[in-house]
C-alpha positions as a Markdown table, in Angstrom:
| # | Residue | x | y | z |
|---|---|---|---|---|
| 1 | Met | 2.4 | 24.2 | 37.0 |
| 2 | Asp | 1.3 | 21.6 | 34.4 |
| 3 | Asp | -2.2 | 22.2 | 33.1 |
| 4 | Phe | -2.9 | 18.5 | 32.6 |
| 5 | Thr | -1.0 | 15.3 | 32.8 |
| 6 | Val | -1.3 | 12.3 | 30.4 |
| 7 | Asn | 0.6 | 9.0 | 30.8 |
| 8 | Gly | 2.8 | 10.5 | 33.4 |
| 9 | Arg | 3.9 | 13.5 | 31.4 |
| 10 | Gly | 2.7 | 17.1 | 32.1 |
| 11 | Tyr | 1.7 | 19.7 | 29.6 |
| 12 | Arg | 1.1 | 23.5 | 29.8 |
| 13 | Leu | -1.4 | 25.0 | 27.5 |
| 14 | Pro | -0.1 | 28.1 | 25.6 |
| 15 | Glu | -2.5 | 30.9 | 25.1 |
| 16 | Gly | -2.5 | 30.8 | 21.4 |
| 17 | Pro | -3.3 | 27.8 | 19.0 |
| 18 | Val | -1.1 | 24.7 | 18.9 |
| 19 | Ala | -0.6 | 22.6 | 15.8 |
| 20 | Val | 1.6 | 19.5 | 15.7 |
| 21 | Val | 2.2 | 18.2 | 12.2 |
| 22 | Cys | 3.2 | 14.7 | 11.4 |
| 23 | Val | 4.7 | 14.7 | 7.8 |
| 24 | Asp | 4.3 | 10.9 | 7.0 |
| 25 | Gly | 7.4 | 9.3 | 5.6 |
| 26 | Cys | 9.5 | 12.6 | 5.8 |
| 27 | Glu | 13.1 | 11.6 | 5.5 |
| 28 | Asp | 15.0 | 14.9 | 6.5 |
| 29 | Asp | 16.5 | 14.8 | 2.9 |
| 30 | Tyr | 13.1 | 16.0 | 1.6 |
| 31 | Leu | 13.3 | 19.2 | 3.6 |
| 32 | Thr | 16.9 | 19.7 | 2.9 |
| 33 | Glu | 16.4 | 19.4 | -0.9 |
| 34 | Ala | 13.3 | 21.6 | -1.1 |
| 35 | Leu | 14.8 | 24.2 | 1.1 |
| 36 | Ala | 18.1 | 24.2 | -0.9 |
| 37 | Arg | 16.1 | 24.7 | -4.1 |
| 38 | Gly | 14.0 | 27.7 | -2.8 |
| 39 | Arg | 10.8 | 25.6 | -2.7 |
| 40 | Met | 10.0 | 26.1 | 0.9 |
| 41 | Pro | 10.2 | 29.8 | 1.6 |
| 42 | His | 7.7 | 29.8 | 4.5 |
| 43 | Met | 9.7 | 26.9 | 6.2 |
| 44 | Glu | 12.9 | 29.3 | 5.9 |
| 45 | Thr | 10.9 | 31.9 | 7.8 |
| 46 | Ile | 9.9 | 29.3 | 10.4 |
| 47 | Leu | 13.3 | 28.1 | 10.8 |
| 48 | Lys | 14.9 | 31.6 | 11.2 |
| 49 | Gly | 12.8 | 32.3 | 14.3 |
| 50 | Gly | 12.6 | 28.6 | 15.4 |
| 51 | Trp | 14.6 | 25.4 | 15.9 |
| 52 | Arg | 15.6 | 22.3 | 13.6 |
| 53 | Gly | 16.9 | 19.1 | 14.7 |
| 54 | Met | 16.4 | 15.3 | 14.5 |
| 55 | Ala | 14.4 | 12.9 | 16.7 |
| 56 | Arg | 14.3 | 9.2 | 16.9 |
| 57 | Gly | 11.1 | 7.5 | 16.2 |
| 58 | Ala | 9.7 | 4.3 | 17.6 |
| 59 | Leu | 10.4 | 0.8 | 16.0 |
| 60 | Pro | 8.9 | -0.5 | 14.0 |
| 61 | Ser | 9.0 | 2.6 | 11.9 |
| 62 | Phe | 5.4 | 2.4 | 10.8 |
| 63 | Thr | 2.5 | 4.7 | 10.6 |
| 64 | Asn | 0.2 | 3.3 | 13.2 |
| 65 | Val | 3.0 | 2.7 | 15.8 |
| 66 | Asn | 4.4 | 6.1 | 15.6 |
| 67 | Asn | 1.2 | 8.1 | 15.3 |
| 68 | Ala | -0.1 | 6.3 | 18.4 |
| 69 | Ala | 3.2 | 7.2 | 20.1 |
| 70 | Ile | 3.0 | 10.7 | 19.2 |
| 71 | Val | -0.7 | 11.5 | 20.4 |
| 72 | Thr | 0.1 | 9.7 | 23.7 |
| 73 | Gly | 3.6 | 10.7 | 24.3 |
| 74 | Val | 4.8 | 7.2 | 25.2 |
| 75 | Pro | 6.4 | 4.3 | 23.3 |
| 76 | Pro | 4.8 | 1.2 | 21.9 |
| 77 | Val | 5.3 | -0.8 | 25.1 |
| 78 | Glu | 2.6 | 1.6 | 26.6 |
| 79 | Thr | 0.4 | 2.3 | 23.7 |
| 80 | Gly | 0.2 | -1.5 | 22.9 |
| 81 | Leu | 0.6 | -0.8 | 19.0 |
| 82 | Ser | 3.2 | -3.2 | 17.6 |
| 83 | Gly | 2.4 | -2.5 | 13.9 |
| 84 | Asn | -0.2 | -1.7 | 11.4 |
| 85 | Phe | -1.1 | -5.4 | 11.5 |
| 86 | Phe | -0.5 | -8.3 | 13.9 |
| 87 | Leu | -1.4 | -11.8 | 14.7 |
| 88 | Asp | -4.0 | -11.7 | 17.6 |
| 89 | Pro | -2.8 | -14.1 | 20.1 |
| 90 | Glu | -6.4 | -14.3 | 21.6 |
| 91 | Thr | -8.0 | -15.2 | 18.3 |
| 92 | Gly | -5.1 | -16.5 | 16.3 |
| 93 | Glu | -6.3 | -14.3 | 13.5 |
| 94 | Glu | -4.4 | -11.8 | 11.4 |
| 95 | Val | -5.9 | -8.4 | 11.9 |
| 96 | Met | -5.5 | -4.6 | 11.2 |
| 97 | Met | -4.6 | -2.5 | 14.3 |
| 98 | Asn | -6.7 | 0.4 | 13.2 |
| 99 | Ser | -9.2 | 0.4 | 16.1 |
| 100 | Ser | -8.9 | 2.4 | 19.3 |
| 101 | Asp | -9.7 | -0.8 | 21.0 |
| 102 | Phe | -6.1 | -1.7 | 20.5 |
| 103 | Leu | -4.9 | 1.5 | 22.3 |
| 104 | Arg | -3.9 | 0.9 | 25.9 |
| 105 | Cys | -3.5 | 4.5 | 27.2 |
| 106 | Gly | -5.0 | 7.8 | 27.0 |
| 107 | Thr | -4.1 | 10.5 | 24.4 |
| 108 | Ile | -2.7 | 14.1 | 24.8 |
| 109 | Leu | -5.6 | 15.2 | 22.4 |
| 110 | Ser | -8.3 | 13.9 | 24.8 |
| 111 | Gly | -6.4 | 15.5 | 27.8 |
| 112 | Ala | -6.4 | 18.9 | 26.1 |
| 113 | Ala | -10.1 | 18.7 | 25.1 |
| 114 | Gln | -11.0 | 17.8 | 28.7 |
| 115 | Met | -9.2 | 21.2 | 29.7 |
| 116 | Gly | -11.6 | 23.0 | 27.4 |
| 117 | Arg | -9.3 | 23.4 | 24.3 |
| 118 | Lys | -11.0 | 23.0 | 21.0 |
| 119 | Val | -9.2 | 19.9 | 19.7 |
| 120 | Ala | -9.0 | 18.8 | 16.1 |
| 121 | Met | -7.4 | 15.7 | 14.8 |
| 122 | Val | -7.3 | 15.6 | 11.0 |
| 123 | Thr | -5.6 | 12.6 | 9.3 |
| 124 | Ala | -5.1 | 11.8 | 5.7 |
| 125 | Lys | -5.8 | 8.1 | 6.2 |
| 126 | Glu | -9.2 | 7.0 | 7.6 |
| 127 | Lys | -7.4 | 4.1 | 9.3 |
| 128 | Leu | -6.0 | 6.6 | 11.9 |
| 129 | Arg | -9.1 | 8.4 | 12.6 |
| 130 | Asp | -10.7 | 5.9 | 14.9 |
| 131 | Leu | -7.4 | 4.6 | 16.4 |
| 132 | Leu | -6.2 | 7.9 | 17.6 |
| 133 | Ser | -9.5 | 9.6 | 18.6 |
| 134 | Pro | -10.8 | 8.0 | 21.9 |
| 135 | Gly | -12.2 | 10.5 | 24.2 |
| 136 | Leu | -12.5 | 13.3 | 21.7 |
| 137 | Leu | -16.2 | 13.0 | 21.3 |
| 138 | Ala | -17.2 | 12.4 | 24.9 |
| 139 | Glu | -20.0 | 14.3 | 26.5 |
| 140 | Gly | -18.9 | 17.9 | 27.3 |
| 141 | Val | -15.8 | 17.7 | 25.3 |
| 142 | Thr | -15.0 | 20.0 | 22.2 |
| 143 | Gly | -13.2 | 17.7 | 19.9 |
| 144 | Met | -13.4 | 16.6 | 16.3 |
| 145 | Ala | -11.7 | 13.9 | 14.3 |
| 146 | Phe | -11.9 | 13.4 | 10.5 |
| 147 | Ser | -9.9 | 12.2 | 7.6 |
| 148 | Ser | -9.3 | 13.8 | 4.3 |
| 149 | Glu | -9.9 | 10.2 | 2.7 |
| 150 | Lys | -13.5 | 10.4 | 4.1 |
| 151 | Ala | -14.1 | 14.1 | 4.6 |
| 152 | Ala | -17.6 | 14.1 | 2.9 |
| 153 | Glu | -18.7 | 11.5 | 5.4 |
| 154 | Ala | -18.0 | 13.6 | 8.5 |
| 155 | Arg | -21.0 | 14.0 | 10.9 |
| 156 | Val | -21.2 | 15.8 | 14.1 |
| 157 | Ser | -22.4 | 12.7 | 15.9 |
| 158 | Thr | -19.6 | 10.6 | 14.8 |
| 159 | His | -16.9 | 13.1 | 14.0 |
| 160 | Gly | -17.6 | 16.3 | 15.9 |
| 161 | Ile | -18.1 | 18.2 | 12.6 |
| 162 | Glu | -19.8 | 18.0 | 9.4 |
| 163 | Asn | -19.9 | 19.9 | 6.1 |
| 164 | Val | -16.2 | 19.7 | 5.8 |
| 165 | Glu | -16.2 | 20.0 | 2.2 |
| 166 | Glu | -17.9 | 23.4 | 2.3 |
| 167 | Leu | -15.2 | 24.5 | 4.7 |
| 168 | Val | -12.1 | 22.9 | 3.0 |
| 169 | Gly | -13.1 | 21.7 | -0.6 |
| 170 | Asp | -13.9 | 18.6 | -2.3 |
| 171 | Thr | -12.6 | 15.2 | -0.8 |
| 172 | Pro | -9.3 | 14.2 | -2.5 |
| 173 | Pro | -8.3 | 10.9 | -3.7 |
| 174 | Ile | -6.3 | 9.2 | -1.1 |
| 175 | Tyr | -3.6 | 8.1 | -3.6 |
| 176 | Ser | -2.4 | 11.6 | -4.1 |
| 177 | Gly | -0.4 | 14.5 | -2.7 |
| 178 | Glu | -3.4 | 16.4 | -2.4 |
| 179 | Ala | -4.7 | 14.1 | 0.4 |
| 180 | Ser | -1.9 | 15.5 | 2.6 |
| 181 | Val | -2.3 | 19.2 | 1.5 |
| 182 | Tyr | -5.9 | 18.8 | 2.3 |
| 183 | Val | -5.2 | 17.9 | 5.9 |
| 184 | Leu | -3.2 | 21.3 | 6.3 |
| 185 | Arg | -5.7 | 23.2 | 4.4 |
| 186 | Ala | -8.2 | 21.8 | 6.9 |
| 187 | Gly | -6.1 | 22.8 | 9.8 |
| 188 | Val | -5.8 | 26.4 | 8.5 |
| 189 | Ala | -9.7 | 26.6 | 8.0 |
| 190 | Leu | -10.4 | 25.3 | 11.4 |
| 191 | Val | -8.1 | 27.8 | 13.1 |
| 192 | Glu | -9.1 | 30.6 | 10.9 |
| 193 | Ser | -12.9 | 30.0 | 11.7 |
| 194 | Gly | -12.2 | 29.7 | 15.4 |
| 195 | Gln | -13.3 | 26.1 | 15.4 |
| 196 | Ala | -9.9 | 24.6 | 16.7 |
| 197 | Asp | -7.0 | 25.8 | 18.8 |
| 198 | Phe | -5.2 | 22.5 | 19.6 |
| 199 | Leu | -4.5 | 20.4 | 16.4 |
| 200 | Tyr | -2.9 | 17.2 | 15.3 |
| 201 | Leu | -2.5 | 17.1 | 11.6 |
| 202 | Ser | -1.2 | 13.8 | 10.3 |
| 203 | Leu | -0.4 | 13.4 | 6.6 |
| 204 | Thr | 0.2 | 10.4 | 4.2 |
| 205 | Asp | 3.3 | 9.1 | 2.7 |
| 206 | Tyr | 2.0 | 8.4 | -0.9 |
| 207 | Ile | 4.4 | 10.9 | -2.4 |
| 208 | Gln | 7.6 | 9.7 | -0.5 |
| 209 | His | 6.8 | 6.2 | -1.5 |
| 210 | Lys | 7.0 | 7.3 | -5.2 |
| 211 | Tyr | 9.6 | 10.1 | -5.4 |
| 212 | Ala | 13.1 | 10.4 | -4.0 |
| 213 | Pro | 13.9 | 13.8 | -2.3 |
| 214 | Asp | 15.5 | 15.4 | -5.5 |
| 215 | Glu | 12.7 | 14.4 | -7.8 |
| 216 | Glu | 10.2 | 17.0 | -9.1 |
| 217 | Gly | 7.2 | 15.1 | -7.9 |
| 218 | Ala | 8.6 | 15.5 | -4.3 |
| 219 | Leu | 9.7 | 19.0 | -4.6 |
| 220 | Glu | 6.2 | 20.1 | -5.9 |
| 221 | Phe | 4.6 | 18.2 | -3.0 |
| 222 | Tyr | 6.8 | 20.0 | -0.4 |
| 223 | Glu | 6.2 | 23.3 | -2.1 |
| 224 | Ala | 2.5 | 22.8 | -1.6 |
| 225 | Leu | 3.0 | 21.7 | 2.1 |
| 226 | Asp | 4.9 | 24.9 | 2.6 |
| 227 | Ala | 2.1 | 27.1 | 1.6 |
| 228 | Glu | -0.1 | 25.8 | 4.2 |
| 229 | Leu | 2.5 | 25.7 | 6.9 |
| 230 | Gly | 3.1 | 29.3 | 6.2 |
| 231 | Arg | -0.6 | 30.0 | 6.6 |
| 232 | Leu | -0.7 | 28.1 | 10.0 |
| 233 | Arg | 2.3 | 30.2 | 11.3 |
| 234 | Glu | 0.6 | 33.5 | 10.1 |
| 235 | Leu | -2.5 | 32.6 | 12.0 |
| 236 | Gly | -0.3 | 32.6 | 15.1 |
| 237 | Cys | 0.0 | 28.8 | 15.5 |
| 238 | Arg | 2.7 | 27.4 | 17.8 |
| 239 | Leu | 4.1 | 24.7 | 15.4 |
| 240 | Gly | 5.7 | 21.4 | 16.1 |
| 241 | Ile | 6.7 | 19.5 | 13.0 |
| 242 | Thr | 7.9 | 15.8 | 12.8 |
| 243 | Ala | 7.5 | 12.5 | 11.0 |
| 244 | Asp | 6.3 | 9.0 | 11.9 |
| 245 | His | 9.2 | 7.4 | 9.9 |
| 246 | Gly | 11.7 | 8.1 | 7.2 |
| 247 | Met | 11.9 | 6.4 | 3.7 |
| 248 | Asn | 14.5 | 4.6 | 1.7 |
| 249 | Ala | 14.8 | 3.0 | -1.8 |
| 250 | Lys | 14.5 | -0.7 | -1.4 |
| 251 | Cys | 15.7 | -1.9 | -4.9 |
| 252 | Arg | 18.6 | -3.1 | -7.1 |
| 253 | Glu | 20.5 | -1.0 | -9.4 |
| 254 | Asp | 18.0 | -2.2 | -12.2 |
| 255 | Gly | 15.1 | -0.7 | -10.1 |
| 256 | Ser | 13.7 | -4.2 | -9.1 |
| 257 | Pro | 12.7 | -4.7 | -5.5 |
| 258 | Arg | 15.3 | -6.2 | -3.2 |
| 259 | Val | 13.2 | -8.6 | -1.3 |
| 260 | Ile | 13.7 | -11.4 | 1.1 |
| 261 | Tyr | 10.8 | -13.8 | 1.1 |
| 262 | Leu | 11.4 | -14.9 | 4.6 |
| 263 | Glu | 8.5 | -17.4 | 5.0 |
| 264 | Asp | 9.6 | -19.2 | 1.8 |
| 265 | Glu | 13.3 | -19.1 | 3.0 |
| 266 | Leu | 12.2 | -20.7 | 6.3 |
| 267 | Ala | 10.1 | -23.2 | 4.7 |
| 268 | Gly | 13.0 | -24.3 | 2.4 |
| 269 | Lys | 15.3 | -24.8 | 5.4 |
| 270 | Phe | 13.1 | -25.9 | 8.4 |
| 271 | Gly | 9.9 | -27.1 | 6.8 |
| 272 | Ala | 6.6 | -25.4 | 6.4 |
| 273 | Gly | 4.6 | -24.0 | 9.4 |
| 274 | Asp | 6.5 | -20.9 | 10.5 |
| 275 | Lys | 4.4 | -17.7 | 10.0 |
| 276 | Val | 5.9 | -14.5 | 9.0 |
| 277 | Ile | 3.8 | -11.4 | 9.9 |
| 278 | Cys | 4.3 | -8.1 | 7.9 |
| 279 | Pro | 3.3 | -5.3 | 10.3 |
| 280 | Ile | 3.4 | -2.7 | 7.4 |
| 281 | Thr | 0.3 | -4.4 | 6.0 |
| 282 | Asp | -2.6 | -1.9 | 5.7 |
| 283 | Pro | -5.3 | -0.9 | 3.4 |
| 284 | Tyr | -3.0 | 1.2 | 1.2 |
| 285 | Val | -1.1 | -1.5 | -0.7 |
| 286 | Val | -0.5 | 0.7 | -3.7 |
| 287 | His | 2.1 | 2.4 | -1.5 |
| 288 | His | 4.4 | -0.5 | -0.8 |
| 289 | Gly | 2.8 | -3.9 | -1.6 |
| 290 | Ala | 2.9 | -4.8 | 2.1 |
| 291 | Leu | 6.7 | -4.9 | 2.0 |
| 292 | Gly | 8.9 | -3.2 | 4.7 |
| 293 | Ser | 12.0 | -3.7 | 6.5 |
| 294 | Tyr | 10.6 | -5.2 | 9.7 |
| 295 | Val | 8.7 | -8.5 | 10.2 |
| 296 | Thr | 7.9 | -10.7 | 13.0 |
| 297 | Val | 8.1 | -14.5 | 12.9 |
| 298 | His | 5.8 | -16.8 | 14.8 |
| 299 | Leu | 7.5 | -20.2 | 14.9 |
| 300 | Arg | 6.0 | -23.7 | 14.8 |
| 301 | Glu | 8.6 | -24.7 | 17.4 |
| 302 | Pro | 9.3 | -21.7 | 19.7 |
| 303 | Ala | 12.0 | -23.7 | 21.5 |
| 304 | Arg | 14.2 | -23.6 | 18.3 |
| 305 | Ala | 14.0 | -19.6 | 18.3 |
| 306 | Gly | 17.8 | -19.3 | 19.0 |
| 307 | Glu | 18.9 | -21.8 | 16.2 |
| 308 | Ile | 16.5 | -20.3 | 13.7 |
| 309 | Ala | 17.4 | -16.6 | 14.6 |
| 310 | Glu | 21.0 | -17.4 | 14.0 |
| 311 | Trp | 20.3 | -18.9 | 10.6 |
| 312 | Ile | 18.1 | -15.8 | 9.6 |
| 313 | Gly | 20.9 | -13.5 | 10.7 |
| 314 | Glu | 23.2 | -15.0 | 8.1 |
| 315 | Leu | 20.8 | -14.1 | 5.3 |
| 316 | Glu | 22.2 | -11.3 | 3.1 |
| 317 | Gly | 20.3 | -8.2 | 3.7 |
| 318 | Val | 19.2 | -9.1 | 7.3 |
| 319 | Thr | 20.8 | -6.7 | 9.8 |
| 320 | Glu | 19.1 | -7.7 | 13.1 |
| 321 | Val | 17.2 | -10.6 | 14.5 |
| 322 | Met | 15.8 | -10.6 | 18.1 |
| 323 | Glu | 14.1 | -13.2 | 20.2 |
| 324 | Lys | 10.7 | -12.1 | 21.8 |
| 325 | Asn | 12.1 | -10.9 | 25.1 |
| 326 | Glu | 15.0 | -9.2 | 23.8 |
| 327 | Ala | 13.0 | -7.3 | 21.2 |
| 328 | Ala | 10.3 | -6.3 | 23.8 |
| 329 | Asp | 13.0 | -4.9 | 26.1 |
| 330 | Gln | 15.4 | -3.2 | 23.5 |
| 331 | Leu | 12.6 | -1.9 | 21.1 |
| 332 | Glu | 10.1 | -1.0 | 23.8 |
| 333 | Leu | 7.4 | -3.4 | 22.3 |
| 334 | Pro | 4.3 | -4.9 | 23.8 |
| 335 | Ile | 5.5 | -8.5 | 24.4 |
| 336 | Asp | 2.1 | -10.0 | 23.7 |
| 337 | Arg | 1.6 | -8.5 | 20.4 |
| 338 | Ile | 5.0 | -9.5 | 18.7 |
| 339 | Gly | 6.1 | -12.9 | 17.2 |
| 340 | Asp | 8.8 | -15.3 | 18.6 |
| 341 | Leu | 11.3 | -13.4 | 16.5 |
| 342 | Val | 11.7 | -9.9 | 15.3 |
| 343 | Val | 13.7 | -9.4 | 12.0 |
| 344 | Met | 14.9 | -6.2 | 10.4 |
| 345 | Gly | 16.5 | -5.6 | 7.0 |
| 346 | Ala | 19.3 | -3.3 | 5.6 |
| 347 | Ala | 18.4 | 0.2 | 4.3 |
| 348 | Asp | 17.9 | -1.1 | 0.8 |
| 349 | Thr | 16.1 | -4.5 | 1.6 |
| 350 | Val | 12.6 | -5.4 | 2.5 |
| 351 | Leu | 11.2 | -8.5 | 4.1 |
| 352 | Gly | 8.2 | -10.5 | 2.9 |
| 353 | Arg | 6.3 | -13.7 | 3.3 |
| 354 | Ser | 6.2 | -15.2 | -0.2 |
| 355 | Pro | 5.9 | -13.7 | -3.8 |
| 356 | Glu | 2.1 | -14.7 | -4.0 |
| 357 | Tyr | 1.3 | -12.8 | -0.9 |
| 358 | His | 2.7 | -9.4 | -2.1 |
| 359 | Asp | 1.0 | -7.8 | -5.0 |
| 360 | Leu | 3.5 | -5.5 | -6.6 |
| 361 | Ser | 1.6 | -5.1 | -9.9 |
| 362 | Gln | 0.4 | -1.5 | -8.9 |
| 363 | Leu | 4.0 | -0.2 | -8.2 |
| 364 | Asp | 4.6 | 2.2 | -11.0 |
| 365 | Arg | 8.0 | 3.3 | -9.9 |
| 366 | Pro | 10.9 | 1.6 | -8.0 |
| 367 | Leu | 10.0 | 0.4 | -4.6 |
| 368 | Arg | 10.5 | 3.0 | -1.6 |
| 369 | Ser | 9.7 | 1.8 | 1.9 |
| 370 | His | 10.3 | 1.9 | 5.6 |
| 371 | Gly | 9.9 | -0.1 | 8.8 |
| 372 | Gly | 13.4 | -0.9 | 10.0 |
| 373 | Arg | 16.2 | 0.8 | 12.0 |
| 374 | Phe | 17.3 | 2.9 | 9.0 |
| 375 | Glu | 14.0 | 4.9 | 8.8 |
| 376 | Thr | 13.8 | 6.0 | 12.5 |
| 377 | Met | 15.6 | 9.3 | 12.4 |
| 378 | Val | 13.1 | 12.1 | 11.4 |
| 379 | Pro | 12.9 | 15.9 | 11.4 |
| 380 | Phe | 12.1 | 17.7 | 14.7 |
| 381 | Ile | 11.2 | 21.3 | 14.0 |
| 382 | Phe | 9.5 | 24.1 | 16.1 |
| 383 | Ser | 8.3 | 27.6 | 15.3 |
| 384 | Gly | 10.1 | 29.1 | 18.1 |
| 385 | Pro | 13.5 | 28.6 | 19.9 |
| 386 | Leu | 13.8 | 26.1 | 22.6 |
| 387 | Asn | 14.3 | 27.3 | 26.1 |
| 388 | Glu | 17.3 | 26.0 | 28.2 |
| 389 | Glu | 15.7 | 23.0 | 29.6 |
| 390 | Tyr | 14.4 | 21.6 | 26.3 |
| 391 | Gln | 17.5 | 22.6 | 24.5 |
| 392 | Ala | 19.4 | 20.2 | 26.9 |
| 393 | Lys | 16.7 | 17.4 | 26.3 |
| 394 | Ala | 17.1 | 18.0 | 22.5 |
| 395 | Asp | 21.0 | 17.5 | 22.8 |
| 396 | Ala | 20.4 | 14.0 | 24.3 |
| 397 | Asp | 18.0 | 11.6 | 22.6 |
| 398 | Pro | 14.7 | 13.3 | 21.7 |
| 399 | Arg | 11.9 | 11.0 | 20.4 |
| 400 | Asn | 9.5 | 12.1 | 17.8 |
| 401 | Phe | 6.8 | 11.3 | 20.4 |
| 402 | Asp | 8.0 | 14.1 | 22.6 |
| 403 | Val | 6.8 | 16.7 | 20.1 |
| 404 | Phe | 3.7 | 17.8 | 22.0 |
| 405 | Glu | 5.7 | 18.2 | 25.1 |
| 406 | Tyr | 8.2 | 20.3 | 23.3 |
| 407 | Val | 5.7 | 22.5 | 21.7 |
| 408 | Cys | 3.7 | 23.0 | 24.9 |
| 409 | Asn | 6.5 | 23.3 | 27.5 |
| 410 | Gly | 9.7 | 24.0 | 25.6 |
| 411 | Leu | 9.5 | 27.1 | 23.4 |
| 412 | Asp | 10.6 | 30.6 | 24.5 |
């Protein structure tokens, strides 16, 4: 018997604490490298008694899209999240999708809170806090939601908690690995103090944008994460660990970004007026300069979509072009929140608008980014073995947004 149902999926609540961790930008190679070099001893222990595999994330492989899917258990066509950023068809304005007003369904977190669990959602990025927390602060519900980016600003009336710095430590800079470590440290403190027993802990991909899996900066970061994951395990947490997306180098051999400025290319071929939207765009431009491997195109003449799609598909570095209906169907996207065309790039290629739109001056290392088909496969890890039913599901096509169902229903 399921304890509660959200968006058509049932969840059973274990007796002990539950913690789902989204390691933002975690290409599986990061874990493989760190484990091979002895930098994640606690993860080794988790895996000895648990389960490790891979799951497929949602497209586009961006933060808001996949975090929304993870906390609701359903794909973007149901959440309504088509990117971090989109062209609002109602207003014609380009806007961030950071508000819960954009979310079209309920969350697992709210469902657990309504069942009496002490729910905590801790994110690194403030942009996710409001987006993912509807229902957590309702009357009669024990829930909290805060970010490491704005930890000092948390108040009971608006976040369900205050004095976070006294509990966890000083608010870290968002452009740091510490912003992610802080999220896990907060989770540990909340479980240890009895303030939370059902947690969603979502990190940031600042380090993965900067460092490849075998670089020391990445290894140090995963070592720090490992220490906190070990503490969560020792506190008896039933753990589910996944990622919103992977990460790839998007550059030439000389380290320069490999970019297709699609809006300029379209203007040169068909004339000005077609608008390219980069859904990776968010407040954290130091990470990626708003360049990812997925864009949408709003055409001046939608009737020419087929002709223009065919031409775009011949550009070197473009791997997929879909018209609106096909993209909505095949990629499980909300049709009213995408353009006339969806375009995706190769593993080493990003797509942009025009050079003046993208500020790359703050990139201090070769560009690493995500968004396309090649960043959808992510780690899928649990602190216990899967039961027979969920092992069968895992052998098929598990999705990263199945993680709460697996951790609640699928562990022996």
